[in-house]
SEPA-51959 format. One record per residue (C-alpha): x, y, z; residue number from 1. Coordinates in Angstrom, 2 decimals, m for minus. Layout:
BEGIN
{{X Y Z} NUM}
...
This chain:
BEGIN
{{25.24 18.52 m167.03} 1}
{{26.34 18.06 m170.57} 2}
{{24.81 15.32 m172.69} 3}
{{26.84 13.95 m175.55} 4}
{{24.88 11.88 m178.13} 5}
{{26.62 10.62 m181.18} 6}
{{29.48 13.07 m180.67} 7}
{{27.35 16.13 m180.51} 8}
{{27.38 18.06 m177.21} 9}
{{24.08 19.44 m176.06} 10}
{{24.01 21.61 m172.97} 11}
{{21.36 20.73 m170.37} 12}
{{21.01 22.76 m167.15} 13}
{{19.90 20.61 m164.13} 14}
{{19.84 20.84 m160.35} 15}
{{21.73 17.56 m159.90} 16}
{{25.47 16.90 m159.72} 17}
{{27.35 17.61 m162.96} 18}
{{27.37 14.48 m165.22} 19}
{{28.03 13.42 m168.71} 20}
{{25.47 11.26 m170.61} 21}
{{26.92 9.09 m173.46} 22}
{{24.51 7.34 m175.71} 23}
{{25.94 4.97 m178.26} 24}
{{22.53 3.83 m179.38} 25}
{{18.84 4.46 m178.76} 26}
{{18.66 1.73 m176.25} 27}
{{21.42 2.60 m173.68} 28}
{{22.49 5.72 m171.78} 29}
{{25.63 5.93 m169.69} 30}
{{25.66 8.72 m167.04} 31}
{{28.85 9.66 m165.34} 32}
{{28.99 12.01 m162.41} 33}
{{30.93 12.71 m159.20} 34}
{{29.30 11.73 m155.87} 35}
{{29.17 15.02 m154.14} 36}
{{25.99 14.95 m152.12} 37}
{{26.86 14.32 m148.46} 38}
{{24.01 12.09 m147.81} 39}
{{24.90 9.93 m150.86} 40}
{{28.48 9.76 m149.86} 41}
{{27.52 8.32 m146.50} 42}
{{25.07 5.90 m148.16} 43}
{{27.80 4.76 m150.68} 44}
{{30.37 4.36 m147.78} 45}
{{27.96 2.23 m145.74} 46}
{{26.87 0.06 m148.64} 47}
{{30.45 m0.49 m150.08} 48}
{{32.56 m1.01 m146.90} 49}
{{35.80 m1.28 m148.89} 50}
{{35.06 2.04 m150.46} 51}
{{37.73 4.73 m149.63} 52}
{{36.34 7.08 m146.98} 53}
{{38.09 10.05 m148.38} 54}
{{38.64 11.65 m151.75} 55}
{{36.17 11.82 m154.58} 56}
{{34.02 9.10 m155.97} 57}
{{32.62 8.76 m159.45} 58}
{{29.51 6.95 m160.36} 59}
{{28.57 5.23 m163.70} 60}
{{24.92 4.79 m163.98} 61}
{{23.92 2.42 m166.95} 62}
{{20.41 2.76 m168.26} 63}
{{19.00 0.30 m170.65} 64}
{{15.84 1.02 m172.72} 65}
{{13.74 m2.14 m172.44} 66}
{{11.26 m3.33 m174.97} 67}
{{8.79 m4.35 m172.17} 68}
{{7.37 m2.26 m169.33} 69}
{{9.22 m3.19 m166.29} 70}
{{6.42 m1.96 m163.92} 71}
{{4.31 m5.06 m164.66} 72}
{{5.22 m8.64 m164.45} 73}
{{4.98 m10.83 m167.53} 74}
{{7.04 m13.74 m168.81} 75}
{{8.48 m11.38 m171.47} 76}
{{9.36 m8.61 m169.04} 77}
{{10.88 m11.13 m166.58} 78}
{{13.09 m12.74 m169.38} 79}
{{14.17 m9.29 m170.67} 80}
{{15.17 m8.22 m167.08} 81}
{{17.32 m11.43 m166.77} 82}
{{18.96 m10.54 m169.94} 83}
{{19.55 m6.89 m168.83} 84}
{{21.05 m8.19 m165.44} 85}
{{23.43 m10.37 m167.49} 86}
{{24.44 m7.55 m169.72} 87}
{{24.91 m5.06 m166.91} 88}
{{26.90 m7.53 m164.87} 89}
{{29.21 m8.54 m167.85} 90}
{{29.84 m4.85 m168.55} 91}
{{30.43 m3.91 m164.88} 92}
{{32.77 m6.84 m164.33} 93}
{{34.78 m5.79 m167.35} 94}
{{35.03 m2.06 m166.25} 95}
{{35.69 m3.04 m162.67} 96}
{{38.56 m5.40 m163.65} 97}
{{40.14 m2.67 m165.74} 98}
{{39.88 m0.08 m162.97} 99}
{{41.33 m2.52 m160.29} 100}
{{44.24 m3.23 m162.59} 101}
{{44.90 0.46 m162.70} 102}
{{45.17 0.48 m158.88} 103}
{{41.83 1.92 m157.87} 104}
{{38.77 0.67 m155.93} 105}
{{35.69 m0.18 m157.88} 106}
{{32.39 m2.09 m157.32} 107}
{{28.86 m2.13 m158.48} 108}
{{25.42 m2.72 m157.11} 109}
{{24.29 m6.29 m157.84} 110}
{{20.85 m5.70 m159.44} 111}
{{19.44 m8.99 m158.17} 112}
{{20.10 m8.09 m154.36} 113}
{{20.95 m4.39 m154.08} 114}
{{24.14 m5.34 m152.33} 115}
{{27.76 m4.89 m153.41} 116}
{{28.78 m7.39 m156.07} 117}
{{32.44 m7.70 m154.88} 118}
{{32.29 m6.21 m151.42} 119}
{{31.73 m7.56 m148.04} 120}
{{28.21 m8.18 m146.62} 121}
{{26.49 m4.98 m145.62} 122}
{{22.98 m4.49 m143.96} 123}
{{22.59 m1.65 m146.58} 124}
{{21.07 m2.25 m149.94} 125}
{{20.40 0.15 m152.91} 126}
{{17.83 m1.04 m155.31} 127}
{{16.47 0.65 m158.41} 128}
{{13.20 1.31 m156.38} 129}
{{15.06 2.96 m153.61} 130}
{{14.48 6.80 m152.93} 131}
{{18.23 7.43 m153.13} 132}
{{18.72 5.46 m156.34} 133}
{{16.42 7.71 m158.52} 134}
{{18.02 10.85 m157.07} 135}
{{21.28 9.88 m158.68} 136}
{{19.91 11.20 m162.04} 137}
{{17.45 13.74 m163.10} 138}
{{16.44 11.38 m165.92} 139}
{{14.78 9.22 m163.37} 140}
{{11.76 9.31 m161.06} 141}
{{10.25 6.81 m158.68} 142}
{{6.51 6.37 m159.31} 143}
{{4.02 4.77 m156.96} 144}
{{1.97 2.23 m159.10} 145}
{{m0.40 1.10 m156.33} 146}
{{1.15 m2.17 m155.16} 147}
{{4.68 m0.97 m155.27} 148}
{{7.11 1.64 m156.74} 149}
{{8.72 1.53 m160.07} 150}
{{11.53 3.38 m161.78} 151}
{{10.52 5.71 m164.51} 152}
{{12.78 7.33 m167.19} 153}
{{12.04 10.82 m168.49} 154}
{{11.77 9.47 m172.12} 155}
{{11.31 5.72 m171.76} 156}
{{8.69 5.67 m169.10} 157}
{{8.67 2.32 m167.30} 158}
{{10.69 0.60 m170.08} 159}
{{13.99 0.84 m168.21} 160}
{{16.62 m1.16 m166.51} 161}
{{19.18 0.64 m164.49} 162}
{{22.46 m0.33 m162.85} 163}
{{25.12 1.51 m160.76} 164}
{{28.95 1.29 m160.61} 165}
{{30.99 3.30 m158.13} 166}
{{34.74 3.92 m158.09} 167}
{{37.41 6.13 m156.75} 168}
{{39.21 6.21 m160.07} 169}
{{39.52 9.57 m161.71} 170}
{{37.06 10.28 m164.52} 171}
{{39.61 9.66 m167.25} 172}
{{40.40 6.19 m165.95} 173}
{{36.67 5.31 m165.52} 174}
{{35.87 6.56 m169.07} 175}
{{38.92 4.71 m170.51} 176}
{{37.82 1.51 m168.78} 177}
{{34.31 1.86 m170.10} 178}
{{35.30 2.69 m173.65} 179}
{{37.71 m0.20 m173.80} 180}
{{34.97 m2.77 m173.19} 181}
{{33.25 m4.42 m176.16} 182}
{{29.95 m3.32 m174.58} 183}
{{30.54 0.50 m175.07} 184}
């Protein structure tokens, strides 16, 4: 894994799939990696039925540092989560549109349902509190907080909102699509 923060590469050795972290500000991290784990490929293919069954897949995980702790309910955390859902959805729609115009498949997990945003209905879901979701990045862990489980970031604790986009587009196309958005 190589982390790129403000243009300065920092090597980081991990046990997960190779990925690139791009941080434009203190409140957002974008993690790019290839989906290579066989179990995760099967999970992605069962969730996204339109997903190509062969070839490589790339995932873009978007992590937002929230002001409020997302492991507890409050009016403020609920309002902030709604804003994060809106931001993630707008960013993902923009990236997805650019990738599809380039001739590739792309979809993202609707954070309100855990289902594909564009794809057909599936019995599969992938939410941020799912065992497979937190395994997508070594920045994340899933913590049992008594009544439920909550996503935890290695630096931000429970002050996190995470979203996932998946595509068969090559890394360069995905990065160009992300960088061309006004959310980058």
